[in-house]
N, CA, C and O atoms as CSV, one atom per row, in Angstrom:
chain,resi,resn,atom,element,x,y,z
A,1,UNK,N,N,121.411,106.099,115.772
A,1,UNK,CA,C,122.472,105.971,116.394
A,1,UNK,C,C,122.854,107.165,117.283
A,1,UNK,O,O,122.674,108.275,116.782
A,2,UNK,N,N,123.379,107.100,118.595
A,2,UNK,CA,C,123.694,108.171,119.497
A,2,UNK,C,C,122.201,109.268,119.469
A,2,UNK,O,O,122.347,110.489,119.427
A,3,UNK,N,N,121.195,108.796,119.492
A,3,UNK,CA,C,120.169,109.611,119.583
A,3,UNK,C,C,119.644,110.340,118.323
A,3,UNK,O,O,118.725,111.156,118.380
A,4,UNK,N,N,120.290,109.992,117.170
A,4,UNK,CA,C,119.858,110.574,115.887
A,4,UNK,C,C,119.309,109.604,114.898
A,4,UNK,O,O,119.850,108.509,114.740
A,5,UNK,N,N,118.384,109.922,114.309
A,5,UNK,CA,C,117.717,109.057,113.160
A,5,UNK,C,C,118.700,109.001,111.982
A,5,UNK,O,O,119.281,110.000,111.557
A,6,UNK,N,N,118.820,107.969,111.567
A,6,UNK,CA,C,119.665,107.621,110.346
A,6,UNK,C,C,119.140,106.640,109.238
A,6,UNK,O,O,118.914,105.450,109.456
A,7,UNK,N,N,118.982,107.217,108.114
A,7,UNK,CA,C,118.469,106.361,107.068
A,7,UNK,C,C,119.212,105.305,106.685
A,7,UNK,O,O,118.642,104.353,106.152
A,8,UNK,N,N,120.619,105.289,106.890
A,8,UNK,CA,C,121.467,104.242,106.634
A,8,UNK,C,C,121.270,103.015,107.513
A,8,UNK,O,O,121.335,101.849,107.126
A,9,UNK,N,N,120.986,103.494,108.917
A,9,UNK,CA,C,120.835,102.407,109.873
A,9,UNK,C,C,119.393,101.807,109.962
A,9,UNK,O,O,119.152,100.710,110.467
A,10,UNK,N,N,118.498,102.610,109.439
A,10,UNK,CA,C,116.868,102.044,109.553
A,10,UNK,C,C,116.697,100.946,109.082
A,10,UNK,O,O,115.843,100.287,109.675
A,11,UNK,N,N,117.336,100.307,107.945
A,11,UNK,CA,C,116.982,98.984,107.512
A,11,UNK,C,C,117.502,97.965,108.455
A,11,UNK,O,O,116.894,96.902,108.572
A,12,UNK,N,N,118.628,98.212,109.170
A,12,UNK,CA,C,118.874,97.136,110.124
A,12,UNK,C,C,118.357,97.385,111.545
A,12,UNK,O,O,118.670,96.578,112.420
A,13,UNK,N,N,117.662,98.344,111.814
A,13,UNK,CA,C,117.211,98.622,113.227
A,13,UNK,C,C,115.997,97.720,113.519
A,13,UNK,O,O,115.111,97.579,112.676
A,14,UNK,N,N,115.962,97.121,114.695
A,14,UNK,CA,C,114.704,96.379,115.181
A,14,UNK,C,C,114.348,97.235,116.392
A,14,UNK,O,O,115.173,97.734,117.158
A,15,UNK,N,N,113.107,97.338,116.469
A,15,UNK,CA,C,112.550,98.251,117.611
A,15,UNK,C,C,111.330,97.444,118.052
A,15,UNK,O,O,110.752,96.613,117.351
A,16,UNK,N,N,110.991,97.813,119.382
A,16,UNK,CA,C,109.985,97.211,120.079
A,16,UNK,C,C,108.760,98.080,120.082
A,16,UNK,O,O,108.879,99.283,120.314
A,17,UNK,N,N,107.486,97.489,119.816
A,17,UNK,CA,C,106.181,98.272,120.028
A,17,UNK,C,C,105.245,97.474,120.818
A,17,UNK,O,O,104.860,96.353,120.485
A,18,UNK,N,N,104.920,98.048,121.798
A,18,UNK,CA,C,104.022,97.279,122.793
A,18,UNK,C,C,102.729,98.087,122.611
A,18,UNK,O,O,102.508,99.298,122.568
A,19,UNK,N,N,101.898,96.925,122.512
A,19,UNK,CA,C,100.317,97.336,122.472
A,19,UNK,C,C,99.747,96.815,123.905
A,19,UNK,O,O,99.998,95.735,124.439
A,20,UNK,N,N,98.929,97.842,124.379
A,20,UNK,CA,C,98.142,97.386,125.861
A,20,UNK,C,C,96.788,97.742,125.780
A,20,UNK,O,O,96.450,98.635,125.003
A,21,UNK,N,N,95.930,97.131,126.514
A,21,UNK,CA,C,94.608,97.353,126.825
A,21,UNK,C,C,94.456,97.244,128.344
A,21,UNK,O,O,95.315,96.755,129.078
A,22,UNK,N,N,93.399,97.695,128.707
A,22,UNK,CA,C,92.986,97.554,130.063
A,22,UNK,C,C,91.367,97.362,130.100
A,22,UNK,O,O,90.613,98.200,129.604
A,23,UNK,N,N,90.887,96.108,130.774
A,23,UNK,CA,C,89.750,95.766,131.104
A,23,UNK,C,C,89.403,95.353,132.258
A,23,UNK,O,O,89.948,94.348,132.714
A,24,UNK,N,N,88.508,95.975,132.919
A,24,UNK,CA,C,88.186,95.507,134.332
A,24,UNK,C,C,89.320,95.563,135.231
A,24,UNK,O,O,89.450,94.710,136.109
A,25,UNK,N,N,90.177,96.536,135.069
A,25,UNK,CA,C,91.395,96.672,135.877
A,25,UNK,C,C,92.567,95.540,135.567
A,25,UNK,O,O,93.595,95.389,136.227
A,26,UNK,N,N,92.252,94.950,134.659
A,26,UNK,CA,C,93.312,93.894,134.125
A,26,UNK,C,C,94.146,94.405,132.913
A,26,UNK,O,O,93.533,94.431,131.845
A,27,UNK,N,N,95.443,94.813,132.903
A,27,UNK,CA,C,96.058,95.212,131.898
A,27,UNK,C,C,96.608,94.114,131.022
A,27,UNK,O,O,97.255,93.234,131.590
A,28,UNK,N,N,96.436,94.041,129.672
A,28,UNK,CA,C,97.212,92.975,128.972
A,28,UNK,C,C,97.956,93.899,127.950
A,28,UNK,O,O,97.529,94.988,127.566
A,29,UNK,N,N,99.125,93.312,127.567
A,29,UNK,CA,C,99.887,93.622,126.720
A,29,UNK,C,C,100.496,92.635,125.619
A,29,UNK,O,O,100.413,91.421,125.808
A,30,UNK,N,N,101.053,93.099,124.575
A,30,UNK,CA,C,101.618,92.301,123.696
A,30,UNK,C,C,102.632,93.129,122.913
A,30,UNK,O,O,102.304,94.228,122.466
A,31,UNK,N,N,103.959,92.586,122.722
A,31,UNK,CA,C,104.983,93.374,121.964
A,31,UNK,C,C,105.363,92.741,120.826
A,31,UNK,O,O,105.420,91.512,120.788
A,32,UNK,N,N,105.663,93.506,119.784
A,32,UNK,CA,C,106.168,93.196,118.533
A,32,UNK,C,C,107.517,93.712,118.463
A,32,UNK,O,O,107.744,94.861,118.841
A,33,UNK,N,N,108.531,92.884,117.966
A,33,UNK,CA,C,109.748,93.408,117.442
A,33,UNK,C,C,109.796,93.656,116.112
A,33,UNK,O,O,109.552,92.701,115.374
A,34,UNK,N,N,110.067,94.767,115.595
A,34,UNK,CA,C,109.756,95.025,113.973
A,34,UNK,C,C,110.987,95.661,113.474
A,34,UNK,O,O,111.737,96.348,114.168
A,35,UNK,N,N,111.158,95.375,112.157
A,35,UNK,CA,C,112.235,95.959,111.311
A,35,UNK,C,C,111.599,96.820,110.360
A,35,UNK,O,O,110.463,96.556,109.967
A,36,UNK,N,N,112.213,97.808,109.960
A,36,UNK,CA,C,111.678,98.915,108.909
A,36,UNK,C,C,111.343,98.229,107.612
A,36,UNK,O,O,110.395,98.633,106.938
A,37,UNK,N,N,112.042,97.263,107.254
A,37,UNK,CA,C,111.782,96.632,105.803
A,37,UNK,C,C,111.486,95.319,105.559
A,37,UNK,O,O,111.858,94.726,104.546
A,38,UNK,N,N,110.540,94.621,106.834
A,38,UNK,CA,C,109.967,93.403,106.757
A,38,UNK,C,C,108.330,93.624,107.098
A,38,UNK,O,O,107.854,94.453,107.873
A,39,UNK,N,N,107.802,92.885,106.495
A,39,UNK,CA,C,106.431,92.645,106.753
A,39,UNK,C,C,106.164,92.056,108.006
A,39,UNK,O,O,106.870,91.098,108.324
A,40,UNK,N,N,105.218,92.468,108.840
A,40,UNK,CA,C,104.876,91.838,110.090
A,40,UNK,C,C,104.264,90.316,109.774
A,40,UNK,O,O,103.260,90.158,109.079
A,41,UNK,N,N,104.902,89.379,110.292
A,41,UNK,CA,C,104.442,88.009,110.001
A,41,UNK,C,C,102.964,87.737,110.350
A,41,UNK,O,O,102.417,88.415,111.220
A,42,UNK,N,N,102.343,86.818,109.733
A,42,UNK,CA,C,100.883,86.386,110.139
A,42,UNK,C,C,100.793,85.867,111.347
A,42,UNK,O,O,99.769,85.995,112.017
A,43,UNK,N,N,101.837,85.229,111.760
A,43,UNK,CA,C,101.670,84.508,113.352
A,43,UNK,C,C,101.578,85.670,114.306
A,43,UNK,O,O,100.775,85.645,115.239
A,44,UNK,N,N,102.392,86.698,114.088
A,44,UNK,CA,C,102.308,87.856,115.055
A,44,UNK,C,C,100.899,88.606,114.785
A,44,UNK,O,O,100.262,88.921,115.790
A,45,UNK,N,N,100.426,88.880,113.674
A,45,UNK,CA,C,99.062,89.568,113.603
A,45,UNK,C,C,98.164,88.777,114.072
A,45,UNK,O,O,97.219,89.299,114.664
A,46,UNK,N,N,98.214,87.357,113.940
A,46,UNK,CA,C,97.024,86.471,114.509
A,46,UNK,C,C,97.185,86.683,116.015
A,46,UNK,O,O,96.208,87.007,116.690
A,47,UNK,N,N,98.471,86.497,116.594
A,47,UNK,CA,C,98.566,86.563,118.132
A,47,UNK,C,C,98.163,87.907,118.617
A,47,UNK,O,O,97.600,87.902,119.711
A,48,UNK,N,N,98.308,88.909,118.114
A,48,UNK,CA,C,97.908,90.241,118.504
A,48,UNK,C,C,96.243,90.237,118.370
A,48,UNK,O,O,95.572,90.922,119.142
A,49,UNK,N,N,95.754,89.584,117.548
A,49,UNK,CA,C,94.327,89.869,117.342
A,49,UNK,C,C,93.699,88.810,118.533
A,49,UNK,O,O,92.684,89.080,119.174
A,50,UNK,N,N,94.328,87.818,118.670
A,50,UNK,CA,C,93.743,86.814,119.773
A,50,UNK,C,C,93.911,87.285,121.073
A,50,UNK,O,O,93.062,87.024,121.926
A,51,UNK,N,N,94.966,87.992,121.348
A,51,UNK,CA,C,95.448,88.433,122.663
A,51,UNK,C,C,94.794,89.770,122.921
A,51,UNK,O,O,94.268,89.951,124.019
A,52,UNK,N,N,94.784,90.570,122.153
A,52,UNK,CA,C,94.172,92.015,122.635
A,52,UNK,C,C,92.860,92.512,121.590
A,52,UNK,O,O,92.261,93.572,121.771
A,53,UNK,N,N,92.550,91.581,120.511
A,53,UNK,CA,C,91.399,91.967,119.507
A,53,UNK,C,C,91.681,93.234,118.782
A,53,UNK,O,O,90.855,94.136,118.646
A,54,UNK,N,N,93.150,93.249,118.231
A,54,UNK,CA,C,93.611,94.291,117.548
A,54,UNK,C,C,94.133,93.826,116.200
A,54,UNK,O,O,95.139,93.121,116.130
A,55,UNK,N,N,93.456,94.217,115.135
A,55,UNK,CA,C,93.844,93.532,113.841
A,55,UNK,C,C,94.781,94.693,113.105
A,55,UNK,O,O,94.497,95.889,113.166
A,56,UNK,N,N,95.872,94.199,112.442
A,56,UNK,CA,C,96.866,95.275,111.646
A,56,UNK,C,C,97.275,94.613,110.544
A,56,UNK,O,O,97.072,93.421,110.313
A,57,UNK,N,N,97.880,95.424,109.828
A,57,UNK,CA,C,98.670,94.808,108.587
A,57,UNK,C,C,99.813,95.659,108.228
A,57,UNK,O,O,99.775,96.798,108.695
A,58,UNK,N,N,100.760,95.365,107.542
A,58,UNK,CA,C,101.915,96.288,107.198
A,58,UNK,C,C,103.231,95.785,107.528
A,58,UNK,O,O,103.410,94.572,107.634
A,59,UNK,N,N,104.182,96.633,107.701
A,59,UNK,CA,C,105.494,96.368,107.949
A,59,UNK,C,C,106.085,97.059,109.090
A,59,UNK,O,O,105.264,97.673,109.771
A,60,UNK,N,N,107.357,97.118,109.491
A,60,UNK,CA,C,107.819,97.872,110.517
A,60,UNK,C,C,107.922,99.504,110.319
A,60,UNK,O,O,107.910,100.353,111.210
A,61,UNK,N,N,108.028,99.706,108.849
A,61,UNK,CA,C,108.196,101.357,108.598
A,61,UNK,C,C,106.722,101.898,108.567
A,61,UNK,O,O,106.527,103.067,108.900
A,62,UNK,N,N,105.731,101.137,108.202
A,62,UNK,CA,C,104.255,101.531,108.098
A,62,UNK,C,C,103.345,100.516,108.374
A,62,UNK,O,O,103.302,99.590,107.564
A,63,UNK,N,N,102.589,100.488,109.368
A,63,UNK,CA,C,101.592,99.567,109.620
A,63,UNK,C,C,100.257,100.193,109.866
A,63,UNK,O,O,100.238,101.343,110.304
A,64,UNK,N,N,98.971,99.463,109.595
A,64,UNK,CA,C,97.875,100.093,109.845
A,64,UNK,C,C,96.949,99.345,110.649
A,64,UNK,O,O,96.733,98.168,110.359
A,65,UNK,N,N,96.334,99.931,111.699
A,65,UNK,CA,C,95.197,99.476,112.388
A,65,UNK,C,C,94.019,99.189,111.597
A,65,UNK,O,O,93.514,100.139,110.999
A,66,UNK,N,N,93.497,98.049,111.492
A,66,UNK,CA,C,92.323,97.706,110.752
A,66,UNK,C,C,91.291,97.636,111.562
A,66,UNK,O,O,90.219,98.039,111.111
A,67,UNK,N,N,91.334,97.138,112.892
A,67,UNK,CA,C,90.091,97.127,113.641
A,67,UNK,C,C,90.563,96.899,115.081
A,67,UNK,O,O,91.641,96.315,115.187
A,68,UNK,N,N,89.922,97.270,116.227
A,68,UNK,CA,C,90.131,96.948,117.478
A,68,UNK,C,C,88.824,97.030,118.293
A,68,UNK,O,O,87.955,97.860,118.026
A,69,UNK,N,N,88.719,96.138,119.296
A,69,UNK,CA,C,87.641,95.816,120.028
A,69,UNK,C,C,87.444,96.999,121.407
A,69,UNK,O,O,86.343,97.288,121.875
A,70,UNK,N,N,88.547,97.476,121.816
A,70,UNK,CA,C,88.528,98.253,122.915
A,70,UNK,C,C,89.669,99.433,122.841
A,70,UNK,O,O,90.570,99.424,122.002
A,71,UNK,N,N,89.529,100.277,123.674
A,71,UNK,CA,C,90.671,101.389,123.872
A,71,UNK,C,C,91.982,100.596,124.041
A,71,UNK,O,O,92.051,99.527,124.648
A,72,UNK,N,N,93.085,101.266,123.407
A,72,UNK,CA,C,94.365,100.597,123.490
A,72,UNK,C,C,95.603,101.690,123.509
A,72,UNK,O,O,95.359,102.826,123.103
A,73,UNK,N,N,96.560,101.452,123.845
A,73,UNK,CA,C,97.788,102.406,123.643
A,73,UNK,C,C,98.729,101.620,122.671
A,73,UNK,O,O,98.591,100.411,122.485
A,74,UNK,N,N,99.585,102.291,122.128
A,74,UNK,CA,C,100.869,101.730,121.497
A,74,UNK,C,C,102.122,102.496,121.979
A,74,UNK,O,O,102.254,103.715,121.865
A,75,UNK,N,N,102.917,101.763,122.461
A,75,UNK,CA,C,104.138,102.503,122.948
A,75,UNK,C,C,105.313,101.968,122.192
A,75,UNK,O,O,105.625,100.778,122.217
A,76,UNK,N,N,105.967,102.904,121.504
A,76,UNK,CA,C,107.221,102.621,120.787
A,76,UNK,C,C,108.514,102.739,121.825
A,76,UNK,O,O,108.681,103.591,122.697
A,77,UNK,N,N,109.285,101.747,121.504
A,77,UNK,CA,C,110.460,101.574,122.497
A,77,UNK,C,C,111.433,103.129,122.293
A,77,UNK,O,O,112.057,103.487,121.295
A,78,UNK,N,N,111.297,103.751,123.465
A,78,UNK,CA,C,111.883,105.179,123.408
A,78,UNK,C,C,113.712,105.068,123.378
A,78,UNK,O,O,114.476,105.884,122.863
A,79,UNK,N,N,113.992,104.071,123.944
A,79,UNK,CA,C,115.543,103.880,124.265
A,79,UNK,C,C,116.244,103.523,122.866
A,79,UNK,O,O,117.322,104.009,122.523
A,80,UNK,N,N,115.561,102.688,122.163
A,80,UNK,CA,C,116.320,102.107,120.995
A,80,UNK,C,C,115.744,102.570,119.453
A,80,UNK,O,O,116.224,102.111,118.417
A,81,UNK,N,N,114.686,103.510,119.487
A,81,UNK,CA,C,114.056,103.850,118.399
A,81,UNK,C,C,113.949,105.371,118.143
A,81,UNK,O,O,113.914,106.126,119.114
A,82,UNK,N,N,113.902,105.789,117.059
A,82,UNK,CA,C,113.512,107.133,116.626
A,82,UNK,C,C,112.144,107.173,116.316
A,82,UNK,O,O,111.713,106.321,115.539
A,83,UNK,N,N,111.264,108.148,116.865
A,83,UNK,CA,C,110.023,108.407,116.533
A,83,UNK,C,C,109.582,109.875,116.292
A,83,UNK,O,O,110.321,110.763,116.719
A,84,UNK,N,N,108.573,110.165,115.720
A,84,UNK,CA,C,107.987,111.404,115.625
A,84,UNK,C,C,107.258,111.879,116.643
A,84,UNK,O,O,106.266,111.252,117.015
A,85,UNK,N,N,107.648,113.087,117.265
A,85,UNK,CA,C,106.984,113.853,117.998
A,85,UNK,C,C,105.876,114.504,117.323
A,85,UNK,O,O,106.181,115.028,116.252
A,86,UNK,N,N,104.423,114.618,117.759
A,86,UNK,CA,C,103.631,115.357,116.932
A,86,UNK,C,C,102.453,115.551,118.085
A,86,UNK,O,O,102.585,115.278,119.278
A,87,UNK,N,N,101.478,115.995,117.553
A,87,UNK,CA,C,100.198,116.146,118.418
A,87,UNK,C,C,99.579,114.925,118.955
A,87,UNK,O,O,99.066,114.895,120.074
A,88,UNK,N,N,99.619,114.077,118.285
A,88,UNK,CA,C,99.287,112.537,118.558
A,88,UNK,C,C,100.199,111.895,119.210
A,88,UNK,O,O,99.783,110.987,119.930
A,89,UNK,N,N,101.325,112.084,119.184
A,89,UNK,CA,C,102.478,111.183,119.700
A,89,UNK,C,C,103.331,112.093,120.705
A,89,UNK,O,O,103.880,113.162,120.441
A,90,UNK,N,N,103.309,111.490,121.766
A,90,UNK,CA,C,104.267,112.119,122.858
A,90,UNK,C,C,105.028,111.032,123.547
A,90,UNK,O,O,104.467,110.067,124.066
A,91,UNK,N,N,106.390,111.223,123.538
A,91,UNK,CA,C,107.408,110.267,123.996
A,91,UNK,C,C,106.994,108.736,123.518
A,91,UNK,O,O,107.011,107.740,124.241
A,92,UNK,N,N,106.683,108.785,122.363
A,92,UNK,CA,C,106.494,107.400,121.704
A,92,UNK,C,C,105.261,106.656,121.953
A,92,UNK,O,O,105.142,105.473,121.635
A,93,UNK,N,N,104.140,107.492,122.646
A,93,UNK,CA,C,102.939,106.820,123.207
A,93,UNK,C,C,101.822,107.384,122.255
A,93,UNK,O,O,101.673,108.597,122.111
A,94,UNK,N,N,100.943,106.330,121.527
A,94,UNK,CA,C,99.789,106.782,120.876
A,94,UNK,C,C,98.707,106.144,121.502
A,94,UNK,O,O,98.832,104.976,121.869
A,95,UNK,N,N,97.549,106.828,121.687
A,95,UNK,CA,C,96.344,106.288,122.395
A,95,UNK,C,C,95.246,106.199,121.271
A,95,UNK,O,O,95.053,107.140,120.501
A,96,UNK,N,N,94.549,105.041,121.213
A,96,UNK,CA,C,93.440,104.871,120.335
A,96,UNK,C,C,92.239,104.700,121.320
A,96,UNK,O,O,92.304,103.931,122.279
A,97,UNK,N,N,91.059,105.515,121.011
A,97,UNK,CA,C,89.849,105.334,121.806
A,97,UNK,C,C,88.807,104.766,120.897
A,97,UNK,O,O,88.647,105.122,119.730
A,98,UNK,N,N,88.150,103.906,121.489
A,98,UNK,CA,C,86.859,103.439,120.750
A,98,UNK,C,C,85.685,104.172,121.000
A,98,UNK,O,O,84.631,103.857,120.449
């Protein structure tokens, strides 16, 4: 809320996570809308795997990439989400290289 993380509001927050790949100059993306306390549904997991070849499991507060077929990025919604800045995360963007 107002640019600050709040544990009280975390359970109610829904945020957007966009997965993107680029093959032969064609960019494909798939967005998930996640909440911190719910598992990612099987239909969304299957759709992400079919669309981009990315397999994952978990929930909105912690998900794990199980497998992927090509390089991809994960972009966390910067406007409506709090995310951790670290050596591997800059402005909500994480890059996976195969």
